[in-house]
C-alpha positions as CSV (number, residue, x, y, z in Angstrom):
1,M,16.6,37.0,64.7
2,P,18.5,39.6,62.6
3,E,16.4,42.5,61.3
4,V,16.9,44.2,57.9
5,V,16.4,47.9,58.5
6,M,16.1,51.0,56.3
7,P,19.7,52.3,56.0
8,R,20.9,55.9,55.8
9,L,22.1,56.0,52.2
10,S,22.9,59.8,52.0
11,D,23.6,62.6,54.5
12,T,20.3,64.2,53.6
13,M,18.2,61.1,53.8
14,E,15.4,60.9,56.4
15,E,13.3,58.1,54.8
16,G,13.4,55.9,51.8
17,E,10.8,54.2,49.5
18,L,11.0,50.4,49.2
19,A,10.7,50.4,45.5
20,R,10.9,46.6,44.8
21,W,11.6,43.4,46.6
22,L,14.2,41.3,44.8
23,K,13.9,38.4,47.2
24,K,10.8,36.6,48.6
25,E,9.9,34.9,51.8
26,G,11.7,31.6,52.2
27,D,14.7,32.5,50.0
28,Q,18.1,31.5,51.3
29,I,20.1,34.7,51.9
30,H,23.9,35.2,51.9
31,K,25.9,38.2,53.0
32,G,26.1,40.7,50.1
33,D,22.9,39.5,48.4
34,V,20.7,42.4,47.1
35,L,17.4,42.1,48.9
36,A,15.5,45.1,47.4
37,E,15.8,48.5,45.6
38,I,15.5,51.6,47.7
39,E,14.5,55.0,46.2
40,T,16.0,58.0,48.1
41,D,15.8,61.7,47.4
42,K,18.8,61.3,45.1
43,A,18.9,57.9,43.5
44,T,17.7,54.3,43.4
45,M,20.1,52.0,45.4
46,D,20.5,48.4,46.3
47,L,19.7,47.1,49.8
48,E,22.3,44.4,50.6
49,A,22.1,41.8,53.3
50,F,24.6,41.8,56.2
51,D,23.5,38.5,57.6
52,E,23.0,35.0,56.4
53,G,20.0,32.7,56.8
54,V,16.4,32.4,55.5
55,L,14.3,35.4,54.6
56,E,11.5,34.7,57.2
57,K,9.2,37.7,56.7
58,L,8.8,40.8,54.6
59,L,7.5,43.6,56.9
60,V,6.7,46.3,54.4
61,A,5.0,46.4,51.0
62,E,6.6,47.7,47.8
63,G,6.1,51.4,47.4
64,T,6.1,52.2,51.1
65,L,8.0,55.2,52.6
66,V,10.0,54.0,55.6
67,P,12.0,56.1,58.1
68,I,15.7,55.3,58.6
69,G,16.2,52.5,61.1
70,Q,12.7,51.0,60.7
71,P,12.6,47.2,60.2
72,L,12.0,46.0,56.6
73,A,12.4,42.2,56.9
74,L,13.5,39.4,59.2
75,I,16.2,36.9,58.5
76,G,16.1,33.7,60.5
77,D,17.2,30.1,60.5
78,G,14.2,28.8,58.5
79,S,12.3,27.5,61.5
80,G,9.4,29.9,60.7
81,A,9.6,31.7,64.0
82,S,8.5,35.4,63.5
83,P,9.2,37.4,66.6
84,T,7.9,41.0,66.8
85,P,10.5,43.5,65.6
86,R,12.1,45.4,68.5
87,E,10.7,48.8,69.4
88,R,12.0,51.8,67.7
89,P,12.7,55.2,69.3
90,K,9.6,57.2,69.7
91,E,10.8,59.9,67.3
92,N,10.6,57.4,64.4
93,T,7.0,56.7,64.9
94,A,6.0,59.7,62.9
95,G,6.2,57.4,59.8
96,A,4.4,54.5,61.4
97,S,1.3,55.0,59.3
98,A,3.4,54.6,56.2
99,T,5.3,51.6,57.5
100,P,3.4,48.3,57.6
101,A,3.6,46.1,60.7
102,P,4.4,42.4,60.6
103,N,1.7,40.0,59.3
104,A,-0.4,39.4,62.4
105,P,-3.7,37.3,62.3
106,P,-6.5,39.8,61.9
107,K,-8.8,40.1,65.0
108,S,-12.5,39.5,64.4
109,D,-15.4,41.3,66.0
110,A,-19.0,42.3,65.1
111,A,-17.8,44.1,62.0
112,G,-16.8,40.9,60.4
113,P,-13.6,38.8,59.9
114,G,-10.4,40.6,59.1
115,T,-11.8,44.0,60.4
116,P,-9.4,45.9,62.7
117,P,-10.6,46.1,66.3
118,K,-12.5,49.1,67.4
119,N,-10.8,51.9,69.3
120,V,-7.5,51.4,67.3
121,S,-5.4,54.5,66.8
122,E,-4.9,55.7,63.3
123,P,-1.3,54.6,63.0
124,E,-2.2,51.2,64.2
125,L,-5.1,51.0,61.8
126,S,-2.8,51.9,58.8
127,A,-0.2,49.4,59.9
128,H,-2.9,46.7,60.2
129,T,-4.3,47.4,56.7
130,A,-0.8,47.5,55.2
131,A,0.2,44.2,56.7
132,E,-3.0,42.6,55.4
133,T,-2.1,44.0,52.0
134,I,1.2,42.2,52.0
135,A,-0.4,38.9,52.8
136,H,-3.4,39.3,50.5
137,P,-2.6,42.0,47.9
138,S,-5.5,41.2,45.6
139,S,-8.1,41.4,48.3
140,A,-7.1,44.8,49.7
141,E,-9.7,47.3,48.6
142,P,-9.8,50.7,50.4
143,A,-13.2,52.1,50.9
144,T,-12.1,55.5,49.7
145,H,-9.4,56.8,47.5
146,P,-6.2,57.4,49.5
147,S,-4.5,60.7,49.4
148,S,-1.6,61.2,47.0
149,D,0.9,60.8,49.9
150,Q,-0.6,57.4,50.8
151,L,-0.8,56.0,47.3
152,R,1.8,53.4,46.3
153,A,3.3,55.1,43.3
154,S,6.9,55.6,42.0
155,P,8.4,59.1,42.3
156,L,8.5,59.3,38.5
157,S,4.8,58.5,38.1
158,R,4.0,61.1,40.7
159,R,6.0,63.7,38.9
160,V,4.4,62.9,35.5
161,A,0.9,62.9,37.0
162,G,1.5,66.2,38.6
163,E,2.8,67.7,35.3
164,H,-0.4,66.7,33.6
165,G,-2.9,67.3,36.4
166,I,-3.8,63.6,36.7
167,D,-5.3,62.4,40.1
168,L,-3.3,59.4,41.2
169,G,-6.3,58.2,43.2
170,S,-8.2,57.5,39.9
171,I,-5.5,55.2,38.5
172,E,-5.3,51.5,39.0
173,G,-1.7,50.4,39.3
174,T,-0.3,47.6,37.3
175,G,3.1,47.4,39.1
176,P,4.2,45.0,41.8
177,G,1.5,44.8,44.5
178,G,-0.7,47.3,42.6
179,R,2.0,50.0,42.6
180,I,1.3,52.9,40.1
181,V,4.1,53.1,37.5
182,R,4.8,55.6,34.8
183,A,3.0,53.5,32.1
184,D,-0.2,53.6,34.2
185,V,0.0,57.4,34.3
186,E,0.7,57.7,30.6
187,D,-2.4,55.5,29.8
188,A,-4.5,57.8,32.0
189,I,-3.1,60.9,30.2
190,T,-4.0,59.4,26.9
191,A,-7.5,58.5,28.1
192,H,-8.0,61.9,29.6
193,S,-6.9,63.6,26.3
194,H,-9.5,61.5,24.4
195,E,-12.3,62.4,26.8
196,N,-11.5,66.1,26.5
197,R,-11.0,66.3,22.7
198,P,-12.9,69.1,20.9
199,L,-16.2,67.9,19.4
200,S,-16.5,67.7,15.7
201,A,-19.4,69.6,14.0
202,P,-21.7,66.6,13.6
203,E,-21.0,65.6,17.2
204,S,-21.7,69.1,18.4
205,R,-25.0,69.3,16.5
206,R,-26.1,65.8,17.7
207,Q,-25.3,66.7,21.3
208,S,-27.2,69.9,20.9
209,T,-30.3,68.0,19.5
210,D,-30.2,65.3,22.2
211,Q,-29.8,67.7,25.1
212,P,-31.4,71.0,24.1
213,D,-31.9,72.2,27.7
214,A,-28.6,70.9,29.1
215,A,-26.9,73.5,31.3
216,P,-23.4,74.5,30.1
217,R,-20.6,72.5,31.7
218,P,-18.5,74.5,34.1
219,S,-15.0,75.4,33.0
220,T,-12.3,73.3,34.6
221,V,-9.6,75.8,33.9
222,T,-8.1,77.3,37.0
223,D,-5.6,80.1,37.6
224,V,-3.4,77.9,39.8
225,E,-1.9,74.5,39.2
226,E,-0.7,72.5,42.2
227,V,2.5,70.6,41.4
228,P,3.5,67.9,43.9
229,V,6.9,68.5,45.5
230,S,9.3,65.7,44.8
231,K,11.6,64.2,47.4
232,I,14.7,65.8,45.8
233,R,13.0,69.2,45.6
234,R,12.0,68.9,49.3
235,I,15.6,68.1,50.2
236,T,16.9,70.9,48.0
237,A,14.6,73.4,49.7
238,S,15.7,72.2,53.1
239,R,19.4,72.5,52.3
240,L,19.0,76.0,50.7
241,T,17.1,77.2,53.7
242,E,19.9,75.9,55.9
243,S,22.4,77.7,53.7
244,Q,20.7,81.0,54.1
245,A,21.6,81.0,57.8
246,V,25.3,81.1,56.8
247,P,26.9,84.6,56.7
248,H,27.9,84.9,53.1
249,F,30.2,87.3,51.2
250,F,30.9,87.4,47.5
251,L,34.0,88.0,45.4
252,T,33.9,88.5,41.6
253,T,36.8,88.5,39.1
254,V,36.9,88.5,35.3
255,I,39.4,86.3,33.5
256,D,40.7,86.7,30.0
257,A,39.7,83.3,28.5
258,E,41.5,83.6,25.1
259,R,44.3,81.3,26.0
260,L,41.9,79.0,28.0
261,T,39.6,78.5,25.0
262,A,42.6,78.0,22.6
263,F,44.1,75.5,25.1
264,R,40.8,73.6,25.2
265,S,40.5,73.5,21.4
266,D,44.0,72.1,21.1
267,V,43.4,69.4,23.8
268,N,40.2,68.3,22.2
269,E,41.8,68.1,18.8
270,R,44.5,65.9,20.2
271,L,42.0,63.7,22.1
272,A,39.6,63.4,19.2
273,G,41.0,60.0,18.2
274,N,40.2,58.6,21.6
275,G,36.6,59.8,21.6
276,M,37.3,62.1,24.5
277,K,36.3,65.7,24.9
278,V,37.2,68.3,27.6
279,S,34.7,70.9,28.7
280,V,35.2,74.3,30.3
281,T,33.9,72.7,33.5
282,D,36.6,70.1,33.4
283,L,39.3,72.8,33.1
284,L,37.7,74.6,36.0
285,V,37.6,71.5,38.2
286,R,41.3,70.9,37.5
287,A,42.2,74.6,38.0
288,C,40.3,74.8,41.3
289,A,42.0,71.7,42.5
290,V,45.4,73.2,41.8
291,A,44.4,76.5,43.5
292,L,42.9,74.6,46.5
293,R,46.2,72.7,46.9
294,A,48.0,76.1,47.3
295,H,45.2,77.5,49.6
296,P,44.2,74.7,52.0
297,Q,42.2,77.1,54.1
298,V,39.6,77.3,51.4
299,N,39.3,73.5,51.3
300,S,37.5,73.6,54.7
301,S,34.1,73.4,56.3
302,W,32.4,74.7,59.4
303,G,32.1,72.3,62.3
304,E,30.2,74.4,64.8
305,D,32.9,74.5,67.5
306,K,35.8,73.9,65.1
307,I,36.9,74.4,61.5
308,L,37.4,71.2,59.5
309,R,40.4,71.4,57.1
310,H,40.2,68.6,54.5
311,H,43.3,66.9,53.2
312,R,41.5,65.5,50.2
313,I,40.3,67.8,47.5
314,N,36.9,66.6,46.4
315,I,35.1,68.9,44.0
316,G,31.4,68.8,43.4
317,V,29.9,69.8,40.1
318,A,26.2,70.9,40.2
319,V,24.0,68.9,37.8
320,S,20.5,70.0,36.9
321,L,17.8,67.3,37.0
322,E,14.1,67.5,35.9
323,D,12.9,67.9,39.4
324,G,15.8,69.4,41.3
325,L,19.6,69.6,41.6
326,I,22.3,67.2,42.6
327,V,26.0,67.6,43.1
328,P,28.1,64.6,42.1
329,V,31.7,64.7,43.4
330,V,35.0,64.3,41.6
331,T,37.2,62.8,44.4
332,D,40.9,63.6,44.7
333,A,40.6,66.1,41.8
334,D,44.2,67.3,42.5
335,R,45.5,63.8,41.8
336,K,43.6,63.3,38.6
337,S,44.8,64.3,35.1
338,L,42.6,66.5,33.0
339,G,41.6,63.4,30.9
340,E,40.6,61.5,34.0
341,I,38.5,64.4,35.2
342,A,36.8,64.6,31.9
343,V,35.8,60.9,32.0
344,A,34.7,61.2,35.6
345,T,32.5,64.3,35.2
346,R,30.7,62.8,32.2
347,A,30.1,59.4,33.9
348,L,28.8,61.1,37.0
349,A,26.4,63.4,35.1
350,V,24.9,60.5,33.2
351,R,24.4,58.4,36.3
352,A,23.0,61.5,38.1
353,R,20.3,62.0,35.4
354,E,19.5,58.2,35.4
355,G,19.2,58.2,39.2
356,K,22.0,55.7,39.6
357,L,24.6,57.5,41.6
358,K,26.1,55.7,44.6
359,P,26.1,57.4,48.0
360,Q,29.9,57.9,47.8
361,E,29.5,59.7,44.4
362,F,27.4,62.6,45.8
363,S,28.8,63.0,49.3
364,G,32.1,64.1,50.8
365,G,32.6,67.2,48.7
366,T,34.9,69.9,50.0
367,F,34.3,72.6,47.3
368,T,31.6,73.1,44.6
369,I,31.5,74.5,41.1
370,S,28.2,75.7,39.5
371,N,28.5,76.6,35.8
372,L,25.6,78.3,34.0
373,G,27.6,79.6,31.1
374,M,26.1,77.1,28.7
375,F,22.7,78.9,29.3
376,G,24.1,82.3,28.4
377,I,24.2,83.6,31.9
378,D,26.9,86.3,32.2
379,Q,27.2,86.3,36.0
380,F,25.4,85.0,39.1
381,T,25.9,84.2,42.7
382,A,25.6,80.6,43.9
383,V,24.3,79.4,47.3
384,I,26.8,77.6,49.4
385,N,26.4,73.8,49.7
386,P,26.7,73.2,53.5
387,P,28.9,72.4,55.2
388,E,31.4,73.5,52.5
389,A,33.1,76.9,52.9
390,A,32.8,78.1,49.3
391,I,31.2,77.6,45.9
392,L,32.3,79.1,42.6
393,A,29.7,80.4,40.1
394,V,30.8,80.5,36.5
395,G,29.2,82.6,33.8
396,A,29.4,82.5,30.0
397,A,32.4,83.5,27.9
398,T,31.4,86.9,26.3
399,Q,33.3,88.9,23.8
400,E,34.6,92.2,25.3
401,P,36.9,94.9,24.0
402,A,40.6,94.8,24.9
403,V,43.8,96.5,23.7
404,R,46.4,94.2,22.2
405,D,49.7,95.5,20.8
406,G,48.1,99.0,20.6
407,E,45.1,97.7,18.7
408,L,41.5,97.4,19.9
409,V,40.3,93.8,19.6
410,T,37.6,91.7,21.2
411,V,38.5,88.8,23.5
412,P,36.4,86.2,25.4
413,K,36.1,86.9,29.1
414,I,34.4,84.9,31.9
415,K,33.1,86.3,35.2
416,L,33.7,84.1,38.2
417,T,32.0,84.8,41.5
418,L,33.0,83.0,44.7
419,T,30.4,82.7,47.5
420,V,32.2,82.3,50.9
421,D,31.2,81.3,54.4
422,H,32.6,84.2,56.5
423,R,32.7,82.0,59.6
424,V,35.4,79.9,57.9
425,L,37.2,82.4,55.7
426,D,38.1,86.1,55.8
427,G,38.0,88.3,52.7
428,A,41.8,88.4,52.2
429,T,42.2,84.6,52.3
430,A,39.4,84.1,49.8
431,A,40.7,87.0,47.6
432,A,44.2,85.4,47.4
433,F,42.6,82.1,46.3
434,M,40.7,84.0,43.5
435,R,43.8,85.8,42.4
436,D,45.7,82.6,42.0
437,L,42.8,80.9,40.3
438,K,42.7,83.7,37.8
439,V,46.4,83.3,37.0
440,I,46.0,79.6,36.5
441,L,43.1,80.0,34.1
442,E,44.8,82.7,32.1
443,E,48.0,80.6,31.9
444,P,46.3,77.2,31.3
445,L,49.5,75.2,31.1
446,R,49.5,75.6,34.9
447,I,46.4,73.4,34.9
448,V,48.3,70.3,33.8
449,I,51.4,70.8,36.0
């Protein structure tokens, strides 16, 4: 009987959360049908069926974190046969307590019907309880509040709760299968604010009269606030830690951006009727694509025992999210016009902030641009996005003095800093790339050629 397993939806994914089942047991399934929604460290994605038949059994509950390769459901011929899913490699069993087992009839002993047998290991006990929850969601009542890691809550609700100091264990979920959703957390925040509102003068006097000897309530204010780490923040931390093992060097150049800003204004004036607008980042993406085409060595990555030189120029653009950072990728940037790049970067940024990026839209990058100029940052060094060989950090355009035709004037200048993996590139190779990139940006017509 074919199994539906948790797929690897990104290169950094180790586990996914089964956010919502879109099919139920007994449904007829066709290839390509969307069975469920999976939340990863970067986006919410559809889980599609690769087999046809009848959805015989759902093996995990909504809101469960499941390791890659772990069974989620069984598709059969409708006969109702429910064989036990095949054994998984031992290294995947670390997530067994978070992954419910198939619905098996509960064993009975002296403790009463439906009680797990004694001497059951903790992972087996969790799996037994989770399986029972799938079959009888309304009757599953834990004896104690589960930890925040065990609670069935959406990543967004966890983040909102953490920001407001709300204990998820005190909230009753109203989502599918009792899952805690954002609305539940917002209701708890409202209730909490009402409970902790300042007392009016009459209330204060009445409380003082009713309880003259009451001891003062201890202060709940602490010096430290614990903020839960989101999945995307954990992945970001892991990737940056990995990047620190790379031998970096840095090259900085300053470009005269007077022609570049005038070129951008002219292009946007011409495109105004089409509702399009070109940003400095769009110009940088196109300029870097042209420069990378002339310097294919820079469009490479480290492959341990080899250097991988990429024939496609896929440029990532760092996008800041509320709980981390993601790098959507403009594929084949050297083959796209400036207008096509502008449309692509905006669409990618919107989908990134909505958590709707597809795996191919944030993977396969060969070079990255990080622009903090809009925040007024003059210059910074960016951390390489492994396994790429380089990342370009872009600062703000600042007015600096310059001599033009014998007169002292001010012109906009931008500082660019290239962070380089020294295992892949030497200083002279990276410097030649930066030299040509500077020429392209200072003579912006080269961008569209």
